[in-house]
MDAnalysis code that builds the backbone (N, CA, C; Angstrom):
import MDAnalysis as mda
import numpy as np

u = mda.Universe.empty(666, n_residues=222, atom_resindex=np.repeat(np.arange(222), 3), trajectory=True)
u.add_TopologyAttr("name", ["N", "CA", "C"] * 222)
u.add_TopologyAttr("resid", np.arange(1, 223))
u.add_TopologyAttr("resname", ["UNK", "UNK", "UNK", "UNK", "UNK", "UNK", "UNK", "UNK", "UNK", "UNK", "UNK", "UNK", "UNK", "UNK", "UNK", "UNK", "UNK", "UNK", "UNK", "UNK", "UNK", "UNK", "UNK", "UNK", "UNK", "UNK", "UNK", "UNK", "UNK", "UNK", "UNK", "UNK", "UNK", "UNK", "UNK", "UNK", "UNK", "UNK", "UNK", "UNK", "UNK", "UNK", "UNK", "UNK", "UNK", "UNK", "UNK", "UNK", "UNK", "UNK", "UNK", "UNK", "UNK", "UNK", "UNK", "UNK", "UNK", "UNK", "UNK", "UNK", "UNK", "UNK", "UNK", "UNK", "UNK", "UNK", "UNK", "UNK", "UNK", "UNK", "UNK", "UNK", "UNK", "UNK", "UNK", "UNK", "UNK", "UNK", "UNK", "UNK", "UNK", "UNK", "UNK", "UNK", "UNK", "UNK", "UNK", "UNK", "UNK", "UNK", "UNK", "UNK", "UNK", "UNK", "UNK", "UNK", "UNK", "UNK", "UNK", "UNK", "UNK", "UNK", "UNK", "UNK", "UNK", "UNK", "UNK", "UNK", "UNK", "UNK", "UNK", "UNK", "UNK", "UNK", "UNK", "UNK", "UNK", "UNK", "UNK", "UNK", "UNK", "UNK", "UNK", "UNK", "UNK", "UNK", "UNK", "UNK", "UNK", "UNK", "UNK", "UNK", "UNK", "UNK", "UNK", "UNK", "UNK", "UNK", "UNK", "UNK", "UNK", "UNK", "UNK", "UNK", "UNK", "UNK", "UNK", "UNK", "UNK", "UNK", "UNK", "UNK", "UNK", "UNK", "UNK", "UNK", "UNK", "UNK", "UNK", "UNK", "UNK", "UNK", "UNK", "UNK", "UNK", "UNK", "UNK", "UNK", "UNK", "UNK", "UNK", "UNK", "UNK", "UNK", "UNK", "UNK", "UNK", "UNK", "UNK", "UNK", "UNK", "UNK", "UNK", "UNK", "UNK", "UNK", "UNK", "UNK", "UNK", "UNK", "UNK", "UNK", "UNK", "UNK", "UNK", "UNK", "UNK", "UNK", "UNK", "UNK", "UNK", "UNK", "UNK", "UNK", "UNK", "UNK", "UNK", "UNK", "UNK", "UNK", "UNK", "UNK", "UNK", "UNK", "UNK", "UNK", "UNK", "UNK", "UNK", "UNK", "UNK", "UNK"])
u.atoms.positions = np.array([
    [194.447, 33.298, 141.871],
    [195.194, 34.070, 140.973],
    [195.561, 35.527, 141.246],
    [196.972, 35.719, 141.292],
    [197.513, 37.201, 141.713],
    [197.112, 38.171, 140.640],
    [196.403, 39.217, 140.934],
    [196.001, 40.106, 140.070],
    [196.489, 41.452, 140.293],
    [197.069, 41.787, 141.304],
    [197.799, 43.221, 141.828],
    [198.821, 42.977, 142.816],
    [199.731, 43.894, 142.808],
    [200.582, 44.037, 143.831],
    [200.225, 45.261, 144.671],
    [200.652, 45.335, 146.109],
    [200.523, 46.591, 146.822],
    [201.653, 46.796, 147.764],
    [202.110, 48.071, 147.348],
    [203.476, 48.257, 147.778],
    [203.232, 49.115, 149.166],
    [204.062, 48.970, 149.955],
    [204.374, 50.151, 151.047],
    [205.075, 51.147, 150.325],
    [205.266, 52.350, 151.055],
    [206.117, 53.416, 150.387],
    [207.498, 53.669, 150.764],
    [207.537, 54.235, 152.531],
    [208.708, 54.428, 152.970],
    [209.353, 53.336, 153.276],
    [210.777, 53.242, 152.858],
    [211.437, 52.320, 152.993],
    [211.621, 51.063, 151.950],
    [210.453, 51.030, 151.150],
    [210.409, 50.006, 150.331],
    [210.607, 50.623, 148.679],
    [210.095, 51.779, 148.493],
    [210.116, 52.384, 147.256],
    [211.400, 53.385, 147.273],
    [211.531, 54.196, 148.198],
    [212.767, 54.805, 148.526],
    [213.096, 54.771, 150.000],
    [214.343, 55.037, 150.227],
    [214.988, 54.725, 151.723],
    [214.679, 56.208, 152.423],
    [213.448, 56.462, 152.966],
    [213.137, 57.465, 153.855],
    [213.142, 57.399, 155.354],
    [213.569, 56.050, 155.685],
    [213.648, 55.717, 157.197],
    [214.891, 56.424, 157.648],
    [215.958, 56.072, 157.243],
    [217.106, 56.817, 157.645],
    [217.279, 58.167, 157.661],
    [216.697, 58.811, 156.495],
    [216.570, 60.350, 156.528],
    [215.621, 60.717, 157.586],
    [214.548, 60.084, 157.896],
    [213.548, 60.607, 158.826],
    [214.190, 60.414, 160.118],
    [214.781, 59.472, 160.772],
    [215.690, 59.132, 161.913],
    [216.630, 60.277, 162.014],
    [217.391, 60.580, 161.115],
    [218.634, 61.453, 160.978],
    [217.967, 62.922, 161.153],
    [216.762, 63.157, 160.835],
    [216.129, 64.579, 160.807],
    [215.494, 64.736, 162.319],
    [214.878, 63.586, 162.786],
    [214.500, 63.604, 164.255],
    [215.769, 63.791, 165.325],
    [216.799, 63.084, 164.929],
    [217.917, 62.945, 165.883],
    [218.911, 64.572, 165.840],
    [218.422, 65.066, 164.578],
    [219.049, 66.588, 164.729],
    [218.154, 67.363, 165.542],
    [216.836, 67.006, 165.517],
    [215.943, 68.048, 166.350],
    [216.330, 67.708, 167.805],
    [216.283, 66.396, 168.092],
    [216.648, 66.116, 169.483],
    [217.826, 66.511, 170.245],
    [219.061, 66.557, 169.344],
    [220.369, 66.942, 169.801],
    [220.292, 68.483, 169.697],
    [219.313, 69.083, 169.048],
    [219.473, 70.548, 169.126],
    [218.701, 71.018, 170.621],
    [218.125, 70.239, 171.167],
    [217.612, 70.338, 172.459],
    [218.899, 69.850, 173.748],
    [219.709, 69.122, 173.143],
    [220.786, 68.627, 173.944],
    [220.365, 67.186, 174.672],
    [219.368, 66.546, 173.783],
    [219.283, 65.233, 174.392],
    [219.120, 64.350, 172.893],
    [219.164, 63.043, 173.067],
    [219.300, 62.088, 171.795],
    [218.058, 61.205, 171.639],
    [217.921, 60.617, 170.581],
    [216.699, 59.866, 170.267],
    [217.370, 58.463, 170.217],
    [217.011, 57.559, 171.081],
    [217.525, 56.130, 170.926],
    [217.008, 55.467, 169.662],
    [217.938, 54.854, 169.018],
    [217.605, 54.296, 167.744],
    [216.706, 53.171, 167.705],
    [217.063, 52.160, 168.858],
    [216.038, 51.063, 168.916],
    [214.712, 51.596, 169.321],
    [214.583, 52.859, 170.061],
    [213.174, 53.150, 170.148],
    [212.372, 53.693, 168.913],
    [213.388, 54.262, 167.982],
    [212.797, 54.870, 166.869],
    [212.260, 53.690, 166.106],
    [213.195, 52.598, 165.938],
    [212.755, 51.574, 165.154],
    [211.313, 51.221, 165.358],
    [210.996, 51.091, 166.532],
    [209.557, 50.548, 166.930],
    [208.437, 51.542, 166.173],
    [208.772, 52.703, 165.758],
    [207.781, 53.562, 165.222],
    [207.449, 53.501, 163.732],
    [208.684, 52.685, 163.157],
    [208.477, 52.658, 161.644],
    [207.323, 51.810, 161.163],
    [206.684, 52.374, 160.007],
    [205.703, 51.541, 159.415],
    [204.352, 52.077, 160.121],
    [204.274, 53.070, 161.019],
    [203.280, 53.541, 161.606],
    [203.251, 54.993, 161.676],
    [202.179, 55.585, 162.435],
    [202.008, 57.015, 162.588],
    [202.269, 57.433, 163.993],
    [202.145, 58.758, 164.452],
    [202.195, 59.204, 165.755],
    [201.236, 58.545, 166.605],
    [199.971, 57.931, 165.842],
    [199.202, 57.486, 166.958],
    [199.710, 56.313, 167.620],
    [200.713, 55.468, 167.031],
    [201.465, 54.450, 167.645],
    [202.600, 54.900, 168.681],
    [203.199, 55.962, 168.582],
    [204.177, 56.399, 169.239],
    [204.692, 57.883, 168.985],
    [204.187, 58.842, 169.677],
    [204.432, 60.210, 169.502],
    [205.758, 60.664, 170.061],
    [206.643, 60.967, 168.758],
    [207.900, 61.484, 169.058],
    [208.106, 62.832, 169.798],
    [207.155, 63.660, 169.491],
    [207.075, 64.987, 170.088],
    [206.811, 64.795, 171.405],
    [205.608, 63.957, 171.937],
    [205.417, 63.629, 173.377],
    [206.799, 63.180, 173.876],
    [207.369, 62.110, 173.197],
    [208.683, 61.770, 173.858],
    [209.835, 62.855, 174.250],
    [209.913, 63.686, 173.058],
    [210.927, 64.789, 173.275],
    [210.475, 65.534, 174.533],
    [209.017, 66.053, 174.654],
    [208.826, 66.762, 175.792],
    [208.984, 65.994, 177.275],
    [208.943, 64.849, 177.158],
    [209.281, 64.156, 178.305],
    [210.337, 64.024, 179.053],
    [211.504, 63.756, 177.809],
    [212.784, 63.922, 177.951],
    [213.203, 65.360, 178.527],
    [212.613, 66.301, 177.944],
    [213.039, 67.809, 178.226],
    [212.390, 68.272, 179.746],
    [211.374, 67.625, 179.875],
    [210.567, 68.007, 181.188],
    [209.796, 69.503, 181.038],
    [209.555, 69.897, 179.938],
    [209.160, 70.931, 179.654],
    [208.262, 71.055, 178.310],
    [207.321, 72.056, 177.930],
    [206.955, 71.969, 176.617],
    [207.765, 72.838, 175.771],
    [207.591, 72.762, 174.393],
    [208.412, 73.493, 173.514],
    [207.408, 73.959, 172.410],
    [207.998, 74.630, 171.424],
    [207.245, 75.069, 170.143],
    [207.132, 74.033, 169.153],
    [206.045, 73.153, 169.246],
    [205.853, 72.034, 168.401],
    [205.685, 72.399, 167.133],
    [205.064, 73.480, 166.736],
    [204.818, 73.971, 165.260],
    [206.168, 74.435, 164.671],
    [207.102, 75.096, 165.346],
    [208.444, 75.514, 164.852],
    [209.197, 74.218, 164.467],
    [209.008, 73.085, 165.667],
    [210.002, 71.911, 165.568],
    [209.416, 70.873, 164.261],
    [208.080, 71.001, 164.226],
    [207.350, 70.336, 162.960],
    [207.999, 70.756, 161.654],
    [207.813, 71.885, 161.520],
    [208.270, 72.723, 160.397],
    [209.857, 72.487, 160.192],
    [210.534, 72.270, 161.053],
    [212.038, 72.246, 160.778],
    [212.354, 70.837, 160.412],
    [211.510, 69.753, 161.165],
    [211.839, 68.375, 161.105],
    [211.305, 67.880, 159.778],
    [210.127, 68.539, 159.110],
    [209.542, 68.180, 157.915],
    [210.523, 68.642, 156.620],
    [211.042, 69.792, 156.992],
    [211.855, 70.335, 155.610],
    [213.024, 69.666, 155.762],
    [213.665, 69.352, 157.002],
    [215.053, 68.491, 156.990],
    [214.657, 67.128, 156.132],
    [213.607, 66.395, 156.719],
    [213.367, 65.094, 156.373],
    [213.148, 65.213, 154.762],
    [212.447, 65.993, 154.309],
    [212.183, 65.987, 153.007],
    [213.429, 66.413, 152.094],
    [214.345, 67.365, 152.522],
    [215.682, 67.594, 151.913],
    [216.310, 66.314, 151.918],
    [216.404, 65.272, 152.943],
    [217.066, 64.224, 152.807],
    [216.661, 63.220, 151.944],
    [215.402, 63.105, 152.021],
    [214.544, 62.073, 151.232],
    [214.567, 62.423, 149.830],
    [214.628, 63.553, 149.425],
    [214.648, 63.872, 148.008],
    [215.952, 63.576, 147.527],
    [216.955, 63.298, 147.989],
    [218.253, 63.094, 147.490],
    [218.278, 61.369, 147.471],
    [217.337, 60.708, 147.958],
    [217.498, 59.343, 147.726],
    [216.961, 58.503, 146.404],
    [217.779, 57.647, 145.781],
    [217.344, 57.236, 144.563],
    [216.023, 56.044, 144.806],
    [215.699, 55.566, 143.893],
    [214.780, 54.353, 144.019],
    [215.563, 53.325, 144.701],
    [214.838, 52.357, 145.481],
    [215.540, 51.323, 146.031],
    [215.617, 50.123, 145.045],
    [216.695, 49.345, 145.111],
    [217.058, 48.330, 144.004],
    [215.946, 47.597, 143.734],
    [215.579, 47.360, 142.450],
    [214.486, 46.445, 142.024],
    [213.053, 47.013, 141.924],
    [213.195, 48.229, 142.389],
    [211.522, 48.869, 142.572],
    [210.979, 48.912, 140.986],
    [211.933, 49.713, 140.077],
    [211.285, 50.099, 138.595],
    [211.266, 48.824, 138.009],
    [212.162, 47.883, 138.221],
    [211.959, 46.437, 137.427],
    [210.642, 45.689, 137.776],
    [210.371, 45.820, 139.104],
    [209.012, 45.126, 139.410],
    [207.957, 45.995, 139.067],
    [207.980, 47.068, 138.907],
    [206.780, 48.032, 138.439],
    [206.381, 47.679, 136.901],
    [207.730, 47.739, 136.273],
    [207.407, 47.466, 134.665],
    [207.219, 45.912, 134.637],
    [207.768, 44.936, 135.535],
    [207.458, 43.755, 135.060],
    [205.964, 43.169, 135.466],
    [205.397, 44.002, 136.618],
    [203.935, 43.896, 136.819],
    [203.159, 44.379, 135.627],
    [203.295, 45.705, 135.096],
    [202.697, 45.918, 134.108],
    [202.688, 45.055, 132.939],
    [203.904, 44.644, 132.396],
    [204.117, 43.398, 131.494],
    [203.107, 42.303, 131.575],
    [202.858, 41.918, 132.879],
    [202.085, 40.940, 133.152],
    [200.606, 41.247, 133.521],
    [200.307, 42.330, 133.288],
    [198.941, 42.763, 133.546],
    [198.182, 42.988, 134.792],
    [199.371, 43.169, 135.752],
    [198.877, 42.937, 137.186],
    [198.522, 44.702, 137.645],
    [197.800, 44.831, 138.234],
    [197.480, 46.516, 138.740],
    [198.712, 46.649, 140.028],
    [198.694, 47.693, 140.125],
    [199.611, 48.309, 141.364],
    [199.060, 49.387, 142.185],
    [199.310, 49.109, 143.432],
    [198.644, 50.113, 144.411],
    [199.761, 50.507, 145.430],
    [199.388, 51.550, 146.374],
    [200.286, 52.046, 147.261],
    [199.461, 51.955, 148.612],
    [199.898, 51.462, 149.663],
    [199.344, 51.318, 150.856],
    [200.216, 51.872, 151.969],
    [200.070, 53.001, 152.341],
    [201.146, 53.972, 153.317],
    [200.442, 54.451, 154.431],
    [201.305, 54.729, 155.652],
    [200.787, 55.299, 156.868],
    [201.169, 56.661, 156.705],
    [201.857, 56.976, 155.669],
    [202.275, 58.408, 155.362],
    [201.158, 59.305, 154.826],
    [201.307, 60.770, 154.702],
    [200.355, 61.462, 153.967],
    [200.364, 61.296, 152.431],
    [199.225, 61.472, 151.912],
    [198.973, 61.371, 150.481],
    [200.008, 62.269, 149.921],
    [200.036, 63.576, 150.255],
    [200.994, 64.679, 149.879],
    [202.291, 64.058, 149.963],
    [202.859, 63.519, 150.804],
    [204.310, 63.153, 150.846],
    [204.365, 61.937, 149.863],
    [203.551, 61.041, 149.922],
    [203.524, 59.642, 148.946],
    [203.824, 60.491, 147.632],
    [202.566, 61.070, 147.222],
    [202.302, 61.337, 145.768],
    [203.372, 62.354, 145.046],
    [203.827, 63.163, 145.995],
    [204.971, 64.149, 145.983],
    [206.325, 63.504, 145.249],
    [206.711, 62.495, 146.190],
    [207.901, 61.527, 145.843],
    [207.664, 60.884, 144.769],
    [206.710, 60.196, 144.378],
    [206.316, 59.472, 143.209],
    [206.427, 60.159, 142.097],
    [205.830, 61.486, 142.174],
    [205.763, 62.328, 140.900],
    [207.205, 62.742, 140.506],
    [208.056, 63.096, 141.549],
    [209.302, 63.701, 141.296],
    [210.155, 62.490, 140.496],
    [209.717, 61.343, 141.046],
    [210.303, 60.305, 140.493],
    [209.918, 59.545, 139.052],
    [208.742, 60.125, 138.436],
    [208.154, 59.680, 137.218],
    [207.469, 58.531, 137.348],
    [206.781, 58.185, 138.592],
    [206.236, 56.953, 138.926],
    [204.753, 57.102, 139.307],
    [204.309, 58.274, 139.464],
    [202.739, 58.684, 139.928],
    [201.955, 57.785, 139.134],
    [201.945, 58.040, 137.804],
    [200.905, 57.315, 136.915],
    [200.872, 55.887, 136.963],
    [201.829, 55.300, 137.445],
    [202.028, 53.916, 137.723],
    [201.179, 53.319, 138.730],
    [200.656, 54.218, 139.710],
    [199.950, 53.531, 140.761],
    [198.678, 54.162, 140.803],
    [197.646, 53.724, 140.168],
    [196.214, 54.169, 139.873],
    [195.604, 54.278, 141.384],
    [195.926, 53.469, 142.107],
    [195.269, 53.299, 143.483],
    [196.489, 53.576, 144.583],
    [196.050, 54.665, 145.418],
    [197.052, 54.976, 146.372],
    [196.365, 55.371, 147.673],
    [196.557, 54.698, 148.662],
    [195.797, 54.987, 149.869],
    [196.828, 55.229, 151.113],
    [196.390, 56.352, 151.865],
    [197.451, 56.798, 152.730],
    [196.721, 57.106, 154.060],
    [197.407, 57.630, 154.926],
    [196.677, 57.842, 156.316],
    [195.642, 59.022, 156.123],
    [195.549, 59.709, 155.160],
    [194.285, 60.573, 155.074],
    [193.137, 59.821, 154.649],
    [193.064, 58.590, 154.326],
    [192.028, 57.815, 154.035],
    [191.495, 56.929, 154.927],
    [192.131, 56.741, 156.141],
    [191.738, 55.923, 157.127],
    [191.816, 56.719, 158.427],
    [191.294, 55.853, 159.418],
    [191.102, 56.318, 160.959],
    [192.314, 55.941, 161.628],
    [192.720, 54.773, 161.390],
    [193.908, 53.991, 161.897],
    [195.070, 53.598, 160.929],
    [196.342, 53.995, 161.203],
    [197.230, 53.755, 160.264],
    [197.809, 52.212, 160.767],
    [198.717, 51.610, 160.030],
    [199.383, 50.356, 160.349],
    [200.063, 50.595, 161.729],
    [200.071, 49.516, 162.604],
    [199.619, 48.035, 162.233],
    [198.314, 47.638, 162.132],
    [197.187, 48.644, 162.099],
    [195.797, 48.321, 161.775],
    [195.721, 47.980, 160.181],
    [194.885, 47.148, 159.881],
    [194.809, 46.666, 158.494],
    [194.132, 47.788, 157.530],
    [193.490, 48.776, 158.240],
    [192.628, 49.576, 157.354],
    [193.033, 50.239, 156.129],
    [194.381, 50.581, 156.080],
    [194.752, 51.051, 154.793],
    [194.841, 50.092, 153.728],
    [195.089, 48.791, 154.209],
    [195.180, 47.814, 153.137],
    [193.733, 47.363, 152.595],
    [192.746, 47.433, 153.701],
    [191.377, 46.915, 153.276],
    [191.053, 48.172, 152.275],
    [191.233, 49.232, 152.503],
    [191.052, 50.503, 151.646],
    [191.565, 50.343, 150.140],
    [192.880, 49.768, 150.170],
    [193.588, 49.619, 148.946],
    [192.858, 48.336, 148.044],
    [192.389, 47.377, 148.851],
    [191.840, 46.325, 148.293],
    [190.442, 46.771, 147.547],
    [189.769, 47.704, 148.368],
    [188.584, 48.357, 147.846],
    [188.899, 49.234, 146.662],
    [189.985, 49.801, 146.738],
    [190.169, 50.576, 145.393],
    [190.411, 49.741, 144.136],
    [191.055, 48.582, 144.526],
    [191.565, 47.676, 143.399],
    [190.339, 46.860, 143.114],
    [189.225, 46.903, 143.775],
    [188.244, 46.053, 143.327],
    [188.684, 44.537, 143.395],
    [189.459, 44.115, 144.223],
    [189.831, 42.697, 144.583],
    [189.956, 42.202, 145.916],
    [189.946, 40.927, 146.064],
    [190.052, 40.105, 147.375],
    [191.296, 40.057, 148.054],
    [191.558, 39.651, 149.203],
    [192.808, 39.398, 149.637],
    [193.777, 38.456, 148.958],
    [193.014, 37.522, 148.553],
    [193.680, 36.371, 148.055],
    [193.995, 36.650, 146.550],
    [193.885, 37.830, 146.032],
    [194.221, 38.298, 144.492],
    [195.381, 39.229, 144.492],
    [195.800, 39.475, 145.750],
    [197.093, 40.606, 145.791],
    [198.069, 39.906, 146.806],
    [199.242, 40.562, 146.431],
    [200.520, 40.562, 147.148],
    [200.809, 41.841, 147.811],
    [201.371, 41.827, 149.062],
    [201.840, 43.000, 149.756],
    [203.178, 42.873, 149.724],
    [204.020, 44.109, 149.950],
    [205.276, 44.255, 150.074],
    [205.834, 45.227, 151.157],
    [206.396, 44.819, 152.068],
    [206.514, 45.635, 153.144],
    [208.013, 45.548, 153.946],
    [208.381, 46.873, 154.332],
    [209.897, 46.835, 154.859],
    [209.844, 46.863, 156.462],
    [208.541, 46.789, 157.290],
    [208.571, 47.003, 158.462],
    [207.713, 45.974, 158.952],
    [208.074, 45.452, 160.367],
    [207.144, 44.569, 160.963],
    [205.554, 44.780, 161.175],
    [205.504, 46.366, 161.338],
    [204.237, 46.836, 161.735],
    [203.445, 46.796, 160.293],
    [204.123, 47.073, 159.134],
    [203.480, 47.032, 157.781],
    [203.092, 45.538, 157.708],
    [203.881, 44.519, 157.981],
    [203.626, 43.112, 157.690],
    [202.337, 42.781, 158.299],
    [202.378, 43.001, 159.748],
    [201.087, 42.742, 160.636],
    [199.968, 43.307, 159.977],
    [200.024, 44.714, 159.416],
    [198.861, 45.304, 158.925],
    [198.294, 44.407, 157.507],
    [199.041, 44.010, 156.764],
    [198.856, 43.424, 155.515],
    [198.454, 41.892, 155.897],
    [198.890, 41.331, 156.927],
    [198.676, 39.853, 157.155],
    [197.129, 39.771, 157.858],
    [196.757, 41.094, 158.785],
    [195.749, 41.236, 159.333],
    [194.494, 41.470, 158.427],
    [194.814, 41.914, 157.063],
    [193.743, 42.236, 156.171],
    [193.899, 40.761, 155.158],
    [194.558, 39.801, 155.508],
    [194.396, 38.612, 154.820],
    [195.249, 38.467, 153.761],
    [196.376, 38.998, 153.446],
    [197.016, 39.133, 152.561],
    [198.576, 38.668, 152.541],
    [198.877, 38.077, 151.454],
    [200.226, 37.070, 151.387],
    [201.306, 38.334, 151.388],
    [202.096, 38.489, 152.428],
    [203.063, 39.485, 152.527],
    [204.374, 38.986, 152.434],
    [205.232, 39.787, 151.703],
    [206.611, 39.715, 151.321],
    [207.303, 40.766, 152.115],
    [208.290, 40.296, 152.989],
    [209.068, 41.679, 153.836],
    [210.118, 41.680, 152.878],
    [210.622, 43.046, 152.669],
    [211.785, 43.423, 152.239],
    [212.475, 44.496, 153.042],
    [213.168, 43.986, 153.986],
    [213.460, 44.933, 155.183],
    [214.550, 46.031, 154.363],
    [214.814, 47.150, 155.026],
    [215.739, 48.051, 154.476],
    [217.067, 48.337, 155.286],
    [217.784, 49.074, 155.274],
    [219.031, 49.060, 156.085],
    [218.622, 49.284, 157.574],
    [217.633, 49.959, 157.879],
    [217.332, 50.295, 159.339],
    [216.657, 49.123, 160.149],
    [215.826, 48.181, 159.171],
    [214.904, 47.250, 159.753],
    [215.382, 46.072, 159.722],
    [216.477, 45.527, 159.156],
    [216.896, 44.366, 158.854],
    [216.973, 43.421, 160.251],
    [217.228, 43.983, 161.351],
    [217.191, 43.277, 162.492],
    [216.127, 42.883, 163.228],
    [214.790, 43.473, 162.870],
    [213.569, 43.514, 163.391],
    [212.961, 42.009, 163.071],
    [211.749, 41.691, 163.803],
    [211.357, 40.476, 163.658],
    [210.346, 40.371, 162.476],
    [210.448, 39.539, 161.748],
    [209.781, 39.551, 160.494],
    [209.119, 37.911, 160.389],
    [208.853, 37.444, 161.581],
    [208.311, 36.170, 161.577],
    [206.849, 36.090, 161.025],
    [206.132, 37.118, 161.162],
    [204.789, 37.160, 160.496],
    [204.650, 37.297, 158.945],
    [205.971, 37.459, 158.336],
    [205.844, 37.727, 157.008],
    [206.043, 36.088, 156.281],
    [205.133, 35.918, 154.880],
    [205.077, 34.740, 154.436],
    [206.410, 34.452, 153.583],
    [207.123, 35.599, 153.117],
    [208.285, 35.423, 152.493],
    [209.339, 36.703, 152.993],
    [210.526, 36.377, 152.679],
    [211.470, 37.620, 153.068],
    [212.616, 37.697, 151.924],
    [212.846, 38.713, 151.518],
    [213.587, 39.120, 150.541],
    [214.802, 40.041, 151.013],
    [216.021, 40.004, 150.612],
    [216.826, 40.958, 151.110],
    [216.646, 42.334, 150.080],
    [216.244, 42.203, 148.957],
    [215.850, 43.433, 148.349],
    [214.955, 42.955, 146.963],
    [214.149, 43.871, 146.513],
    [213.340, 43.449, 145.396],
    [214.212, 43.079, 144.222],
    [215.441, 43.466, 144.150],
    [216.405, 42.980, 142.929],
    [216.988, 41.775, 143.446],
    [216.845, 41.160, 144.558],
    [217.172, 39.771, 144.933],
    [216.627, 38.675, 144.153],
    [215.329, 38.821, 143.715],
    [214.524, 37.806, 143.090],
    [213.528, 38.732, 141.970],
    [213.620, 38.197, 140.777],
    [212.852, 38.950, 139.613],
    [211.276, 38.596, 140.199],
    [210.400, 39.546, 139.786],
    [208.984, 39.114, 140.005],
    [208.474, 38.011, 139.397],
    [208.836, 37.626, 138.147],
    [208.468, 36.145, 137.475],
    [208.841, 35.159, 138.299],
    [210.201, 35.176, 139.020],
    [210.593, 34.029, 139.944],
    [209.715, 33.960, 141.133],
    [209.422, 35.203, 141.686],
    [208.563, 35.361, 143.103],
    [207.344, 34.743, 142.772],
    [206.880, 34.858, 141.759],
    [205.400, 34.222, 141.281],
    [205.223, 32.817, 141.133],
    [206.617, 32.245, 140.602],
    [206.466, 30.938, 140.667],
    [206.665, 30.123, 141.984],
    [207.229, 31.117, 143.137],
    [207.405, 30.606, 144.330],
    [206.290, 30.545, 145.388],
    [205.205, 31.335, 144.629],
    [203.988, 31.457, 145.585],
    [203.300, 29.922, 145.975],
    [202.435, 29.889, 146.981],
    [201.802, 28.683, 147.364],
    [200.764, 28.522, 146.117],
    [200.461, 27.016, 145.770],
    [199.506, 26.892, 144.623],
    [198.222, 27.428, 144.577],
    [197.764, 27.844, 145.727],
    [196.435, 28.443, 145.960],
    [196.500, 30.019, 145.502],
    [197.620, 30.359, 145.353],
    [197.615, 31.616, 144.908],
    [198.112, 31.982, 143.525],
    [198.352, 30.733, 142.820],
    [198.697, 30.768, 141.425],
    [197.626, 30.744, 140.101],
])
């Protein structure tokens, strides 16, 4: 029986992926080079441990650059762009429906805790997620299952008692490796990627109310 929902954050609760790509592209272009969009897509849902864009930029330039200055500039621009983003369709409705059903809520993200909690707080959602596990809480981020295992531990539940919602193949793989039924909800940047490992795919959370989603689950999860 499902007792909790675990949400990814970036690209699922708010659209931060396009702002992140735009911020990086502006950085690259300031050095006279470009960031290939297809290459960037492979990094979504993971951290710099998977693919380091600073290293990639240095390889393209053929010489070192002031990474701290670039990091500050990139983070400031990303936050500026992400702060302007609304909640993605269906997010608030899923949260309220889950609470009405007595389901617990958690976040499992490859981003930092400061990034996730800051955005949730600004949108009045921080108190809705008593369990938040981020890159700060694990040694390896997605596609490793560690952050999902940490979320399960925080919830005090088994994999069979939760559903995961992800917008990236890396996130789907992480959830599945943790043994969790995973619903893929691709965003504008990630719709063309491979979601064959997901158990179910939705165009958006607004496409299917939570009550109807729960009815579509396999019998062993009901």
